[in-house]
C-alpha positions in Angstrom: 15.4 -7.5 -7.6 12.7 -8.0 -5.0 12.1 -7.6 -1.3 14.0 -9.9 1.0 13.9 -10.3 4.8 17.0 -8.2 5.3 16.1 -5.3 3.0 13.8 -4.1 0.2 16.2 -3.2 -2.6 15.4 -1.0 -5.6 14.3 -3.0 -8.6 16.2 -3.2 -11.8 14.4 -1.9 -14.9 14.4 -5.3 -16.5 12.6 -6.7 -13.5 10.0 -4.0 -13.7 9.3 -4.5 -17.3 10.3 -8.2 -17.7 9.2 -11.5 -16.5 8.4 -10.4 -12.9 5.6 -8.1 -14.1 2.2 -9.5 -14.8 0.2 -8.6 -17.9 -1.3 -5.2 -17.4 0.4 -4.7 -14.0 0.6 -1.3 -12.4 4.3 -0.7 -12.8 5.0 2.8 -11.6 7.9 5.2 -11.2 7.7 8.6 -9.7 7.9 11.9 -11.6 11.2 13.7 -11.0 10.9 15.6 -7.8 7.8 13.9 -6.4 9.7 11.0 -4.7 13.1 12.4 -4.4 13.4 11.7 -0.7 16.0 9.1 0.3 14.6 5.7 0.9 14.1 4.9 4.6 16.1 2.0 6.0 13.9 -1.0 7.0 13.4 -1.5 10.7 15.4 -4.2 12.4 13.3 -7.4 12.0 12.9 -10.0 14.7 14.0 -13.6 14.3 10.6 -14.9 15.4 7.0 -13.6 15.7 7.0 -14.0 19.5 6.4 -10.3 20.2 3.6 -10.0 17.6 0.7 -9.9 20.1 -1.1 -7.0 18.4 -4.2 -7.5 16.3 -3.0 -7.5 12.7 -4.8 -9.1 9.7 -2.7 -12.3 9.9 -3.5 -15.8 8.7 -1.5 -18.6 10.3 -1.4 -22.0 8.6 0.3 -24.3 11.1 0.3 -27.5 9.0 1.8 -25.7 6.0 4.1 -23.4 8.2 2.8 -20.3 6.4 2.1 -16.9 7.8 0.4 -14.3 5.6 0.0 -10.7 6.6 -2.9 -9.4 4.6 -3.0 -5.7 3.5 -6.4 -4.6 2.1 -6.5 -3.9 -1.6 -3.2 -5.7 -2.2 -4.6 -8.9 -3.7 -5.8 -9.9 -0.3 -9.1 -11.5 -1.5 -7.3 -13.6 -4.2 -4.5 -14.6 -1.7 -7.0 -15.6 1.0 -8.8 -17.8 -1.6 -5.4 -19.3 -2.5 -4.8 -20.1 1.1 -8.3 -21.5 1.5 -7.7 -23.9 -1.3 -4.3 -24.9 0.2 -5.9 -25.7 3.5 -9.0 -27.3 2.0 -11.6 -24.9 3.3 -15.3 -25.6 2.6 -16.2 -23.3 -0.3 -19.9 -23.9 0.0 -19.9 -22.9 3.7 -18.1 -19.7 2.8 -20.5 -18.9 -0.1 -23.5 -19.6 2.1 -22.5 -17.1 4.8 -24.9 -14.2 5.5 -23.4 -10.8 5.6 -22.6 -7.6 3.7 -20.1 -9.2 1.3 -21.3 -7.9 -2.2 -20.1 -11.1 -4.0 -19.6 -14.7 -3.0 -15.9 -14.3 -3.4 -15.6 -11.5 -0.9 -17.2 -13.6 1.8 -13.7 -15.1 2.2 -12.8 -12.4 4.6 -15.2 -13.8 7.2 -12.8 -15.3 9.8 -15.3 -17.4 11.6 -15.9 -19.4 8.3 -12.4 -20.8 8.4 -11.2 -23.9 10.2 -7.7 -25.0 11.2 -6.3 -21.5 10.6 -5.3 -19.1 13.4 -4.6 -15.4 13.9 -1.1 -14.6 15.1 -2.1 -12.5 18.1 -4.4 -15.2 19.4 -1.5 -17.7 19.7 0.4 -17.8 22.9 4.0 -16.5 23.0 5.5 -19.9 22.8 3.6 -20.8 19.6 4.5 -17.4 18.1 8.2 -18.0 19.0 8.1 -21.0 16.7 7.1 -18.9 13.7 10.3 -18.0 11.9 11.9 -18.4 8.5 14.8 -20.0 10.4 12.3 -22.7 11.5 11.1 -23.4 8.0 8.2 -20.9 8.0 7.2 -19.0 4.9 6.2 -15.5 6.1 5.1 -13.0 3.4 3.0 -10.0 2.5 2.3 -7.8 -0.5 2.8 -4.1 -1.0 1.4 -1.8 -3.6 1.9 1.7 -4.9 -0.3 3.8 -2.6 -1.5 6.0 -5.5 -2.8 3.0 -7.4 -4.0 1.3 -4.2 -6.0 4.4 -3.2 -7.6 4.6 -6.7 -8.6 1.0 -6.6 -9.9 1.2 -3.0 -12.0 4.3 -3.7 -13.6 2.6 -6.6 -14.5 -0.6 -4.8 -15.6 1.0 -1.6 -17.3 4.2 -2.7 -17.7 4.6 -6.5 -19.6 1.4 -7.0 -21.3 1.6 -3.6 -19.9 -1.1 -1.4 -22.7 -2.1 1.0 -20.7 -1.5 4.2 -18.8 1.6 3.3 -21.3 3.5 1.2 -24.6 2.6 2.7 -23.7 2.1 6.3 -20.4 3.3 7.7 -20.0 6.5 5.7 -23.5 6.9 4.4 -24.0 10.5 5.6 -20.6 11.8 4.4 -20.8 14.7 2.0 -17.7 13.5 0.0 -19.3 10.3 -1.2 -19.1 10.2 -5.0 -22.2 10.8 -7.2 -23.2 8.2 -9.7 -20.9 9.4 -12.5 -22.2 10.1 -16.0 -18.8 11.4 -17.3 -15.1 11.2 -16.8 -15.2 14.7 -15.3 -17.5 13.5 -12.6 -15.0 10.8 -11.7 -12.0 13.0 -11.7 -13.7 15.7 -9.5 -15.1 13.2 -7.0 -11.8 11.3 -6.6 -10.0 14.6 -6.0 -12.5 15.7 -3.4 -12.1 12.3 -1.6 -8.3 12.6 -1.6 -8.6 16.1 -0.1 -10.6 14.6 2.8 -8.1 11.8 3.2 -5.3 14.4 3.3 -7.1 16.7 5.7 -7.6 14.0 8.4 -11.1 15.4 9.0 -12.5 11.8 9.0 -10.3 9.7 11.4 -12.5 6.7 10.7 -11.6 7.0 7.0 -7.9 7.3 7.6 -8.0 4.3 9.9 -10.0 2.2 7.5 -7.8 -0.8 6.4 -8.3 -0.1 2.7 -6.7 3.4 3.1 -4.4 2.7 6.0 -0.7 3.4 5.6 0.9 0.1 4.6 3.9 0.2 6.9 1.4 0.2 9.8 -0.2 -2.9 8.5 3.1 -4.7 7.9 4.7 -4.1 11.3 8.2 -5.2 10.1 9.4 -4.6 13.7 7.2 -7.5 14.8 7.0 -9.9 11.8 10.0 -11.9 10.6 9.3 -11.7 6.9 10.8 -14.2 4.5 10.0 -11.8 1.7 7.8 -8.7 0.9 6.4 -8.9 -2.6 5.1 -6.1 -4.9 1.8 -6.5 -6.6 3.6 -7.0 -9.9 5.4 -10.1 -8.5 2.6 -12.5 -8.2 4.2 -15.1 -10.4 7.3 -15.0 -8.2 5.2 -15.3 -5.1 3.4 -18.3 -6.5 6.7 -20.0 -7.5 8.1 -19.4 -4.0 5.0 -20.6 -2.3 4.9 -23.8 -4.5 8.6 -24.4 -3.6 7.8 -24.0 0.1 4.8 -26.4 0.0 6.9 -29.0 -1.7 9.5 -28.6 1.0 6.9 -29.3 3.8 5.6 -32.4 1.9 2.5 -30.8 0.4 3.3 -30.1 -3.2 0.6 -28.2 -5.1 0.2 -26.3 -8.3 -1.1 -22.9 -7.5 -3.3 -20.6 -9.5 -4.2 -17.1 -8.4 -7.6 -15.8 -9.3 -8.4 -12.1 -9.8 -11.1 -10.8 -7.6 -12.6 -7.3 -6.8 -12.1 -6.1 -10.4 -13.0 -2.4 -10.6 -14.9 -1.0 -13.6 -12.6 1.9 -14.5 -9.0 1.2 -15.5 -6.5 3.6 -14.0 -5.7 6.7 -15.9 -3.2 9.5 -15.4 -5.8 12.2 -15.6 -7.2 11.4 -12.1 -3.8 12.2 -10.6 -3.6 16.0 -11.0 -1.0 18.0 -9.2 -3.1 18.5 -6.1 -4.1 14.9 -5.9 -0.5 13.7 -6.3 0.8 16.1 -3.6 -2.0 15.1 -1.2 -1.3 11.4 -1.7 2.4 12.0 -1.2 1.6 13.5 2.2 -0.8 10.8 3.3 1.5 8.0 2.3 4.8 9.6 2.9 6.0 6.7 5.1 5.1 4.1 2.5 6.9 6.0 -0.1 10.0 6.5 2.0 10.1 2.8 2.8 9.1 1.4 -0.6 9.1 4.3 -3.0 12.0 3.1 -5.2 9.9 -0.1 -5.9 7.5 1.7 -8.2 7.4 3.5 -11.5 4.6 6.0 -12.1 5.4 7.3 -15.5 3.3 4.7 -17.4 0.3 5.4 -15.2 0.5 9.1 -15.7 0.8 8.6 -19.5 -2.3 6.3 -19.7 -5.5 7.8 -21.2 -8.9 7.2 -19.7 -10.9 4.7 -21.7 -14.2 5.0 -19.9 -17.1 4.4 -22.2 -20.9 4.5 -21.5 -20.9 0.8 -20.6 -18.5 1.5 -17.7 -20.8 4.1 -16.2 -23.8 1.7 -16.7 -21.8 -1.0 -14.9 -21.1 1.4 -12.0 -24.8 2.3 -11.7 -25.9 -1.3 -11.8 -23.4 -2.4 -9.2 -24.4 0.5 -6.9 -28.1 -0.4 -7.2 -27.4 -4.1 -6.4 -25.1 -3.2 -3.5 -27.7 -0.9 -2.0 -30.2 -3.6 -2.1 -27.7 -6.0 -0.4 -27.2 -3.3 2.3 -31.0 -3.0 2.7 -31.5 -6.8 3.0 -28.5 -7.1 5.3 -29.9 -4.4 7.6 -33.3 -6.1 7.6 -31.7 -9.5 8.4 -29.7 -7.8 11.2 -33.0 -6.3 12.6 -34.7 -9.8 12.4 -31.7 -11.4 14.0 -31.8 -8.8 16.8 -35.5 -9.4 17.3 -35.0 -13.1 17.3 -32.2 -12.8 19.8 -34.6 -10.7 22.0 -37.3 -13.4 21.7 -34.7 -16.1 22.5 -33.6 -14.1 25.5 -37.2 -13.8 26.8 -37.8 -17.5 26.2 -34.6 -18.4 28.0 -35.8 -16.2 30.9 -39.2 -17.9 30.9 -37.6 -21.3 30.8 -35.3 -20.3 33.7 -38.4 -19.2 35.7 -40.2 -22.4 34.9 -37.2 -24.5 35.9 -37.1 -22.6 39.2 -40.8 -23.2 39.8 -40.4 -26.8 38.8 -37.5 -27.1 41.2 -39.7 -25.7 44.0 -42.5 -28.0 43.1 -40.2 -31.0 43.0 -38.9 -29.9 46.5 -42.5 -29.6 47.7 -43.4 -33.0 46.2 -40.5 -34.6 47.8 -41.4 -33.1 51.2 -45.0 -34.3 50.7 -43.9 -37.8 49.9 -41.7 -37.8 52.9 -44.5 -36.6 55.1 -46.8 -39.2 53.6 -44.2 -41.9 54.3 -44.0 -40.7 57.9 -47.8 -40.7 58.3 -48.0 -44.2 56.8 -45.4 -45.3 59.3 -47.3 -43.8 62.2 -50.5 -45.4 60.9 -48.8 -48.8 60.7 -47.5 -48.3 64.2 -50.9 -47.4 65.5 -52.4 -50.4 63.7 -49.9 -52.7 65.4 -50.7 -51.1 68.8 -54.4 -51.4 68.3 -54.2 -54.9 67.1 -52.1 -56.0 70.0 -53.8 -54.1 72.7 -56.9 -51.9 72.3 -58.6 -53.6 69.4 -58.0 -57.2 70.4 -61.4 -58.9 70.3 -63.0 -56.0 68.4 -65.2 -57.0 65.5 -63.3 -57.0 62.3 -65.6 -54.6 60.7 -64.9 -52.0 63.4 -61.2 -52.5 63.0 -61.4 -51.9 59.3 -63.3 -48.7 59.8 -60.6 -47.4 62.2 -57.9 -48.5 59.7 -59.6 -46.5 56.9 -59.9 -43.5 59.2 -56.2 -43.4 59.7 -55.3 -44.1 56.2 -57.8 -41.8 54.4 -56.1 -39.3 52.0 
């Protein structure tokens, strides 16, 4: 059984272990006593998205009548690429973008690279009011066991040295992991990280989308979900999405790629008693809302299979990502310098345009004065010709004419 718009019911065991689960999926169930609290009732969901004017990570596909609420580390990269293919985005334009994305595929998160797709909070209230399952919209998101999500996010953002997180945003933090040489290094550094997450001593870390409480990302009180899927239900999601596209006259066969693969498979040894307790506190609201959706016993039973090649992979990625951060920062410095030069040039151009305007005004005034003088000269010529200069020798008349017209 899966999450529907009216409730998120506990899954049956055959759904956990059967066709709804993908190969190697992170099916989890809590140890006795760890998640014993009663499941929280879902908040009352609205019929439309009219009130959803807050900045969430939303992707609105108006032609396909799809609203996706992305949650970081919940297959968001793969799902955004899926939506990019559905809407015919320019892959080469996305790949060619300049930024801190460590791989071509992660450049998909750059919002400015998309066309024909909107953010929910940027639409007006009338447009948001049209977004509703009752109006034929497919509104979805994906949730994930917070223990597994935290492990995955810690690896991708810190262990392998994500350019933004490791080398810029959190570069001076003492809890950054070392370059591991053994499993013990990994276990110790992950435990230290979870303690910091639990302590709240780094508000920026707790607010980071990759570690944020999922119920805060979902905002079920604002979004009229058609369905909330678990990470293990990707085949179900694809089938539902294909059916929806067929219903709006855009039938497509969908394939979901796997991006952001981490080098170390999950293992129970990283979730010692203190780590489990800390994560239970940090993500208590997620577990109260969705806790019955996961089974953790298989994860706790898994042995670590981290060979030397995995640690070599981590070191290689970290070195490459550090270089990406260096180059990106240099590009940022160059862009900043160029912007400064452009600003100066624009200022110079503006000054020259002002001077040119003044010169044009002066030239116009001089031309006007010249026309007036010519008119006066002509008048004097006529007067001289008719009165004073009548009978003068022509040579004298020409000299007088040149005198008045000189310059």
